[in-house]
Each structure stands twice: as C-alpha cells, then as structure tokens.
C-alpha positions, 0 to 999 in steps of 0.5 A: 463399130465403136468409136474412140473419143478424141476429147480430153478427160476432165474438161479443158483443164485435163485430168486431175490425176495427170496434174497430180502426177505432174506435180508429184514428178516436179516435187520429186525432181525438186527433192532430187535437185535439193538432195544433189545440191546438199550432197555437193555442198557437204562435199565442198564444205568438207574439202575446202577451208577457204571461209569466203568460198564456204560462205558463198556456196552456203548462201547460193545453195540456200537461195537456189533451194528455196527460190529466194531472190536475195540471201545474206550470211553474216559472221560475228566477231568476238564482240558479237558484231558482224565482221564478214558479210556474204550476199546472193542476188546483189551486184557489186554496184548495189553492194557498194550503195548498201554501205555499212554492214547490217546493225544488230537491231530489228529482225537481225537483232531478234535472231541474235538475241533469241537464237531461233528461226524467224519467218515474216510475211510482211517486213514493212516498207522501211528497211532501216526500221528493221535494222538493215542498211538504208540502201538494202534491196526492197523486201517483203518476205523474210526467213532468217536462222541463227548460225551457232555451234553448240551454245556459241553464236557464230552469225546469221543466215537470212533470205528475202523475196521468195520467187513468185511473191509467196511466203517462205514455208516450214520446209524452207525453214527446215532446209535453212536450219540444215544449211546453217548447221553445215555453215556453223561446222565449216566456220568453226573448223576454219576458226579452229584451223586459224587458232591452231595456225596461230599456236604453230606460229607462236611456237615457231616464233618461240623456237626461232627467237630462242637464244639457244640453238634447237635441233629436233631429229626424227629417229626413223628418217634421221632428218631434221624436223626443227632447226632454228636460226641460232642452231644454223648460226652456231653450226654454220650450215642451213638445215635443208628439208629431206637431208639427214642430220649426219649429212648436215653435221658432215660439214661441221668440224667439232672439238672437245675441250681437250682438242680431240675430235669425236667420231660421228656416231659419238656426237651428242645428238647421235648418241641420243638417237641411236643409244638413248643416251642423255647429254648434259652440259657437254662443252664443245667447240664448233667450227662452221663453214662461215664463222670462227670457232664457237664455244658451246654447251650441248644438251641432248635427250631422246624422245620416246613413243608410247611403245617405248621406242625412240621416235626423235631426239632433241639437242639444245646448243648454247653459245657461251662466247659472251660468257667467256668474253665476260669472264675475260673482261672480269679477270682483266677488270679485277687485275686493274682494280687491284692495281688501282687500289694498291697504287693509292694505298701504297702512296698513303701508307708510305706518306703516313709511315714517313710522317710517323717514323721520321727520325727528325721533326718534319717541317711544316712544308714537309708535313703539308706535302705528305698530307697532301699526298694522303688527301689526293690518294684518298680522293682517288680511292673514294672515286673508285669505290663510288664508281664500283658501288654505282655500277653495282646498283645500276646492274642490280636495278637499285640505282635511283635518282631524285628528280626535280625541275632543274636548270641544265645550263647552270649544271653545265656551267658549274661542270665547266668551271670545276674542269677548268680548275682541275685542268687550267691549260685546257680550253673549253668553249661552252655554248649555253643559249638562253631560253633552254627549258627546265629539265626533270633531273637530279642535278648532282648526277647530271653534273657527274655525267658532264664532268666525266665526258669533259675528262674523257674528251681531255684524255683522248685529245691533243694537249692544245686541242679545244673542247666544245660543250653545246646545249640544244633543246626541243619541246620534249628534251634537252641535249648536251653534247661534248665535242673533242678533236681527238683520235676519233672512235670507230663504229666497232668501238662505239658499239661497246664503248658504254659497256662495263670494263670497256677501255680504249687507247688514249691519244698517244696510243697507250692504254688509258689508266681508267677503270672502264666504268665511267661511261657505263655509269654515265649511261646508267645515270642518263637512262635512269632519267629516261634519256639516252646517251650516244657517241658520233665520230667522223672517223680516225683522227677526226674527233668525237661527239658524246651527247645525252638527252634529258626530258623537259620538266612538265610545265604545270608539274602535274604530268599524269601517269599512263592509263592504257584504258584511256588511250587515244581512240584512233589506236583502234583498241581500248584496253579492258580493265586489268588487261596488260598493255600489249607490245609487239616486238619485231626483231630478227636477232633472237637474243635481242628479241628474248631480252626485250621480251624479258624486260617487257614482262618484268615491266608489266607489259604483255609482249608479242614477239616475232622475227618475221615482218610478214607475220608482224603485219598479221599480228598487228591486225589480229592482236591490236597491240598498244605499241610496236618495237621495230628493228630497222634491219629486217630480212625480206622487208626493212623496218621502214617498209614495214612501218609504211604497211603498218600505217595503212591500217593502224596509228599505233605508236612505233619505236625503232630499235637500231644499231645506227646512232647517226642523226641521218638515221634518226631523221629518216625513221622519225620522218617515216612516221616513227614515234621514237627510236632507241640505239642498240645496245640499250638498257632496260630502264631506257627501253621502259622509259621510252615506252612509257613516254610514247604511250603518255603522248598518245593519251587524249588531253580530256582523258587524263582524269586520274588521281595525281597523288596519294597522301597518307599521313605525312607520306606523299606519292606523286604519281605524275613525277614519280616522287615519294616523300615522308614529312616533306623529305624526298625518299629515294626508291629503286624502280622495283621499290617504287613499283611495289609502293605504286601497286599498294597505293593504287589499291589502298584499302584492299588486301593484296595477296603475295601472288597479286603483288608478284604478278603486278610488280614482277610478272606472272612467272614469279608466282610463288616467290613470296620471300621476294615480296617480303624482302622488298617490303622490308626494304620499303618499310625501312626507307619509309621509316615504317615500323613493322610492329606498329605500322603506319603505311604498310600493314601485314595480313598474316598468311595472306599479303599486305595492304595500305589503308585508304587516305580517308581511313 
C-alpha cells in the first residue's frame, strides 16, 4: 500500500512556488489597494475645492502607497517661497517645534531649481545642511518631486523614511509623480477659482459702487439678476431673489416730465425686454416707498443671445437731483451777482455823472464825497471779481499758492488790526501765544482766510458780542480758531456751509448780502496748503467756532518727497520700480467711493475700492495696500472695529473719512490707531495732500536718500518744498503744471512720449489725449519764460514727446 508523505516540499522554508504565489498575491493586493486609493483620490480631488483638504489627502495617499513614514507638501507663492505646508506623520507638538517653513536650499532648493524628481538613499545626519528646519524629524532616505502645471512651478512633494528602512524605488517615484500631477491640477483649479472669485468680487464692487443705478433682468424668467444699491435707493424697494421686475416695480410710482403715468408695459426696462426697444435719456420721476420724488435719466437696452433672441435687458438710472440743485443755485447765484454788480456800478455811474454834469462848480468837500463813493464801490467790484476768479481757479485745479516759512502769529495780528480799522466798534480778543512754530504758507492768502472768518463772525453775531481768535500748535500743524457768539449753525447747515453759493440768514434772520463764495474760497486756500477747515457749534444761539490748520514748516527746510519704494519695512510690502502706490478705499456710499477713486487715479495712485468691510479685510491681506481710506460708518462692522481687525496683521497707514467734525470723533479715531482723518465733504486737494503726508511719515529716516532738488541753468525745482524758481524769482504753478514739470525733471536726459506723460500726470485713462499734453506744455513754458523756438528747459521731440536735458548736460 502506498504511503503519503506528510512532510513539506522544499524543506523547512516551503515550496518556492508557494512563496512566489504568495508574493504575487501580495503584490496584486497592493496594486489593487493603490488603484483603489488613486481612484478615490481622483474622485475627491474632482469634487472638492478646499485646498487644505486636497493637499492633506495627497500627502496621506503618497505615504500610504509608498510606505513612507513622513511626508510633506509645500505650495509656493508668487515669489517662489513656500506659503502653505501640509505634513503626514508629524504631530501638532512636533510641528510646533519644527517652526519656520523649509527654506529653498539643499534638496528642496534642488527640486525647485531643476524641476526633476530626486531620490536619495542617505541624506546625512544634519537636517539643516539640506535646507530643512533644525527640529525636522530624523531622516535617512528621501524621495521628492516638483509640483508644476505646464511650466509654472507650484510647489514640491517629498517623502522620507520608507517602511522597513529600505530605499524608495522607481515605482515609488512614478507613483509620486502621478500624485504630484493630480495635486498640481487641484492647486491650479483652486487658484483659478480664487482668481475668478476675485474678478467677480471686483465686478460686484464696481456695480455696487456705481454712482448710477443698474438693473439687469433675465428675459426668460423676468427676475432681477443684478440690482445695485443705488437702484434700490432710487426705486425705494430692495431687490429680492426669485421676484420678477414687474412685481418690484408695482411698488414704485413713476411719472413723466408732463406728469403722466406710463403703463407698466411702457416702462423703459419692459419695452427693452418685450419689444427690444432702446431708451436713451428718458426723464422720469420715481416716488419710492421710503423717499421723496427723485428726478432721473433712464437708459435701457436689450441684450441678445447668439440666436438673435432677447436674453436680458439692462437699465441704467441716474439720479439728477444734484444737477437740478446745482442749476437752482447757479440761477440764484447769477441773479445775486447781477445785483451785486449793478449796485456798485449804479453808484459809480451816478457819482461820475453828478461830478461831470453838475450845472455849477462843485466844492472840494462835494468832490471828495463823490470820489469817495466811486473809490468805495470800485473796491466792492474788485473784491467780487477777485472772488469769482479765485473760485474759478479753485474749481479748475489751477489755484496755486507760493509757500515759505511764515510766522502765522504776525498774520493773525495783522488781520485783527485791519478788521479793527474796518469795524472799530467790534471787540476782538486775540490769544496768540509765544513759541508757535513757523508754518509753510502763503502769508497773503492766509491773511485773506483770517479776515474772511472775522467778517463772517461779525455778520452773524450781535453788535455788542466779542469775537475770539486763538492759535494752538502741535508738532505737525498750527490751528487758527475764530469764535463768535452768534446764532449758531445746525449740523445740516455745517455740511453745506463750505460749498459754493451757500448762504445763511444773518443774526437778524434776514438773508445776508454776501455772495456765497467766501467760505468756499477759504476752503480752497486752506486745502491748497495741505490743511483743512471746519466749523463747530453747540447749537442754536450758542455761537460757532471756525477753525483751520496749516502744516508746520520743516525745521531743516529739506523735507523729502515721498518715495514709496523706500517705505517702512513693517508695512509688509516694498513697491517694485514703476509700480503705483496702492490705496484701499472702503466706503458704503457709492458716490463718495467713485469720487475718491477718480481723485486717486488722477493723482497717480492705484485705487482698490469696496463698500464691504469683510471684503476690505480680504483685500488688505491679498493686495497689501500702501494706505487705507476708511469710512467711519459702515454696515455690519463700523470703521473702528474694522481698523482693529486690520491692525491684527498690518501696520498700513489708515485715514478715516467721516461726516463727523467734532473733536470727540477726531480723538476717538486717532486713539484707535488711525494716522489721520478727513471730514466730509472734502476737496481732492485736501485728500491727496493728507495721503502724501501720511505716506511721508511712514518713510524710515535712513531711507530718504533722494535728490532734493533739480537745477538746470537758472531753473530750480525744490522737490521737498514743491517750489519752482527761475533766476531766483518764484514761479507759481498749478498742481497739474507742477506734476508735469516733476515728471520731466525726474526723467531728465530721457525722452518721454506723449502717452508716458499722460499716464504719469493724468492717469492711464487719458491715453491718446496728446493735445492735452501740448496745451499744458505751452502753459508751463510760458510761466518758465521758455521759448519753444529756442528752448532752454523743455525740448520737443517731433512726433514723439518732450524731454528736459540732464543738469550735467
């Protein structure tokens, strides 16, 4: 009988074929597990846009599939530095001990430089020597691959310490390359999504901050797709999702100019939707639910799809209330000016006619009286014409002051003396302390401001009331205040008091005889000096205090212009050459936001605007602005809270824009960490001057090595003091003319094209306006005494542009 052997074939280690089968089964199992993980990872990467989850799953899968103990994935920022770092196999405690992110040296630097996979069997005993943080876990083996999309490096992925102490294989490397490719697609998708979201946010901000109402309606559903805040304000109804335009407009009463009411289907947006009609500048008055009648101009147009059908319609609604109010004030002003011109002319004409046509010889006293009337009325005419000319220059941006170190105490004393001569019965108490620093000012113009404030104080005060003038000073500015005991000024009156044509009743309650230009001119003069002017009043019959500030003159007379490339390093960003200074503007009033954007662009800044305080925090971190203009009253989060949040990660200068002019508000915002504040309404000149001052204060003392002046023959441009002289005589230039001269002088020896000048002086939106450059060049040459046919300073390069020779020839 045959017997069966019970022993194992192949000896104690078993049959080699069994071992081979077992090995194949294990390899098959591992391949199946790898395929399962890769499939699941691909599915997860395609379904999630959370970058943290994406990176974590890639690192975890890489370590599981290769048997690595440690893994890490770093993502680069725009400068090539690692900004995100995700790990596997490292505890939170170990991560905290590791500290800073890996540096781009050694193995990691090699990966970044060569953009090729790297396998190393022995990386050495000292982690720092290969570019890793000093407390990185100990490593022997290393496998790293770059993460890139096309030719763009996005980061790197590396593994260390393979299980069992073995080396990483070529199969591991291929697997890691595959994972890195998936990670690159995921990172790229997230970045594209961020870019798209940023563009959408900018578009939303542009629409929301538009000074006109915008309504976009879907033709298929009739629902409002876009409706900005201005449209909601004009119509008086909030736009709600899922509600048709007909239902929204059913709550709005609208009238044509003739008083008739258009049928619902005859409204501009409905004609565009249903009949494809375009509407241009249709004048309508809307009576919303919460506001009075609003005059508007309405434009509407259909939007067609590829097949020619109407897919949507857009309406643009402009509130023309300010235009109507300005027209009313203009007509009132013209009537007043006509009267103001006719009255002195009548007196002059009558006095001259009497002197010439008297049938008898006039006595000496009679002649002196008649000529006294003529002299007095001629002065009155001159003052009115001077004021009209000053106002015209201020509005045109050509108003200029020639500043120099000036004793403001003497200006105030002189103004008080002249006022006392004109009104000897008035008591003026002047408080002019010693030790007031010199100011950088045009003495004649500031004397005009003080004299005007004294005259107004007398006009609005009882005859026996005293007027008080006081000077105070700090390290940066001197403040002049004029206090009266008159009727007081309400908050509503204070908001429009410094506007053109604004007039108030006098102490007796009747209309004043002034022309409504005095305080507007005072404001223009003060702001041209880089100061500000405001009024405070405790209420009716409790008097008013008018105050203005003037900057202190530089002690060494060599203050440097702002160089944004040499800004204090703690601001977090150093401007690249040629880059415009970035200013973040946060204000929920679309008209204010639009105005500030325009002013900043014209001044050569790059504005970033949003009405949303939450969006402002994101933009502040993403865009790294050089300065922030911040409204005090914001929806959802007030300006002070937003400033506190901003200060958690940025030391950027902040200037508040506020309608509150009281000292308590000023103290509050400055103590909260603001650098300055500007009271609304403000002039463009004041805004730009305060921005320049805030940026100048942020320049490090040892970083101001710039050329302080430009000299060419007898032309001297003092950049620090913004002074220009020819042959030792000062030349008064407008702000734009000075900016043009500055652009040419700082590029002396180079030819600037017309468009380069337009971009540098006016902004990119003026590209192609070559005649504008030629016009200002003519004015600049005329003021400098430069002959275009035989120039000394500004040379024409035909068909190209202009240049100034360098001082060295």
